[in-house]
C-alpha positions in Angstrom: 20.6 -21.0 -9.5 17.6 -23.3 -9.9 17.7 -24.0 -6.1 17.6 -20.3 -5.4 14.7 -19.8 -7.8 12.8 -22.6 -6.2 13.5 -21.2 -2.7 12.3 -17.8 -3.8 9.1 -19.1 -5.3 8.3 -21.1 -2.2 8.9 -18.0 -0.1 6.6 -15.9 -2.3 3.9 -18.6 -2.0 4.2 -18.5 1.8 4.1 -14.7 1.9 1.1 -14.6 -0.4 -1.0 -16.8 1.9 -4.2 -14.9 2.7 -4.0 -12.8 5.9 -7.3 -11.8 7.4 -8.2 -8.1 6.8 -7.9 -6.2 10.0 -8.0 -2.6 11.2 -5.6 -1.5 13.9 -5.5 1.6 16.0 -2.4 2.7 17.9 -1.5 5.7 20.0 2.1 6.9 20.2 3.4 6.3 23.7 5.6 9.4 23.6 3.0 11.6 22.0 -0.5 10.4 23.1 -2.1 13.1 20.9 -1.2 11.2 17.8 -3.3 8.2 16.8 -2.8 6.0 13.8 -5.5 3.7 12.3 -4.3 1.4 9.6 -5.3 -1.8 7.8 -3.4 -5.1 7.5 -1.5 -5.4 4.2 -3.6 -6.0 1.1 -1.8 -7.8 -1.7 -2.2 -5.9 -4.9 0.4 -7.6 -7.1 1.2 -11.3 -6.8 4.5 -12.7 -8.0 5.0 -15.1 -10.8 8.1 -17.2 -11.6 9.3 -14.6 -14.1 8.7 -11.5 -12.0 9.7 -12.3 -8.4 8.1 -9.5 -6.5 5.1 -8.6 -4.4 3.3 -5.2 -3.9 1.1 -4.5 -0.8 -1.1 -1.6 0.1 -2.3 -0.4 3.5 -4.8 2.4 4.2 -3.6 4.7 7.0 -5.1 7.6 9.0 -2.8 9.6 11.2 -4.9 11.9 13.5 -3.8 14.5 16.0 -5.4 17.6 17.5 -3.9 19.7 14.7 -4.4 17.4 11.7 -6.1 14.4 10.2 -4.1 12.8 7.4 -5.3 10.0 5.2 -3.3 7.9 2.8 -1.6 4.7 1.6 1.4 2.8 2.6 2.8 1.0 -0.5 5.3 -1.8 0.2 7.3 -3.4 -2.6 9.3 -6.6 -2.0 11.4 -8.1 -4.8 14.8 -9.0 -6.2 15.5 -5.6 -7.7 14.9 -2.0 -6.5 11.8 -0.2 -7.8 12.6 3.2 -6.3 8.9 4.1 -6.0 8.4 7.8 -6.4 4.9 8.4 -7.5 1.4 7.0 -7.5 -1.3 8.0 -10.0 -5.0 7.3 -9.3 -7.4 7.2 -12.2 -11.0 8.0 -11.0 -13.8 8.8 -13.5 -11.3 9.5 -16.3 -9.3 12.0 -14.2 -5.6 11.4 -13.1 -4.5 12.4 -9.7 -0.7 12.3 -9.0 1.0 12.0 -5.6 4.6 11.8 -4.4 5.7 10.2 -1.1 5.0 12.4 1.9 8.3 11.4 3.5 11.5 9.6 2.5 10.8 5.9 1.7 12.1 3.2 4.0 14.4 0.9 2.0 16.1 -2.3 3.2 18.3 -5.0 1.8 18.1 -8.6 3.0 15.7 -11.4 3.6 14.8 -14.1 1.2 13.4 -11.8 -1.5 16.2 -9.2 -1.7 14.9 -5.7 -1.2 12.0 -4.0 0.5 10.7 -0.5 0.0 7.8 1.2 1.9 6.5 4.6 0.9 3.7 6.7 2.5 1.4 8.7 0.3 -1.0 11.3 1.8 -4.2 11.6 -0.2 -6.9 14.3 0.3 -10.2 13.1 2.0 -12.1 14.2 -1.2 -10.3 11.6 -3.2 -11.3 8.8 -0.9 -14.9 10.1 -1.1 -14.7 10.1 -4.9 -13.5 6.5 -4.9 -16.3 5.5 -2.6 -19.0 7.1 -4.8 -17.5 5.8 -8.0 -17.0 2.2 -6.6 -13.6 1.6 -8.2 -10.3 3.2 -9.3 -7.1 2.3 -11.2 -3.7 2.9 -9.7 -0.3 3.1 -11.2 2.7 2.8 -8.8 5.7 4.3 -10.6 9.4 4.0 -9.8 12.6 4.8 -11.5 13.1 1.1 -12.3 9.6 -0.5 -12.3 5.9 0.4 -12.5 2.9 -1.6 -11.5 -0.8 -1.1 -12.5 -3.7 -2.1 -10.2 -6.9 -2.0 -12.3 -10.4 -1.7 -11.0 -9.8 -3.7 -7.8 -13.2 -3.9 -6.1 -11.6 -5.7 -3.1 -9.5 -2.6 -2.5 -12.5 -0.4 -2.6 -14.5 -2.7 -0.3 -11.7 -2.7 2.3 -11.3 1.0 1.9 -14.9 1.5 2.7 -14.6 -0.6 5.9 -11.5 1.4 7.0 -13.1 4.7 6.1 -16.2 4.0 8.0 -14.1 2.9 11.0 -12.0 6.1 11.1 -15.1 8.3 10.8 -16.8 6.6 13.8 -13.9 7.6 16.1 
């Protein structure tokens, strides 16, 4: 039991190592009209020895001739399922609620146990409100767990870089 806990802690430390912030753009080989621009994963919740999990956020823009979708990918990695089903954004005292835009991807295995990734589409106006306000709070809610991300200036700074990049294209 102690050996497993130590291995898990070491794995979390390795996973938590800082990854440089990058923006990627890819075109779908089978449908060249669809282009996705997304960021590298941003750690929004670090694990501790009592709560072995990590939560990551990525900004994403999926663009085609017919639509331009903005949003988040939220990835949870931990020992137990969270069953993420909603995010709430608190901006200037007002709460905005969003459900996943498609079925979450869930997987069992690896050193940490389970992985869940959900995509949330967010209106452009919300990203503009966040930029003008300069910060926001987020609650990621699941059937089994919830996580609060409070006034994360780093998230806003990286969002501004991504948002500027997608608007230049």
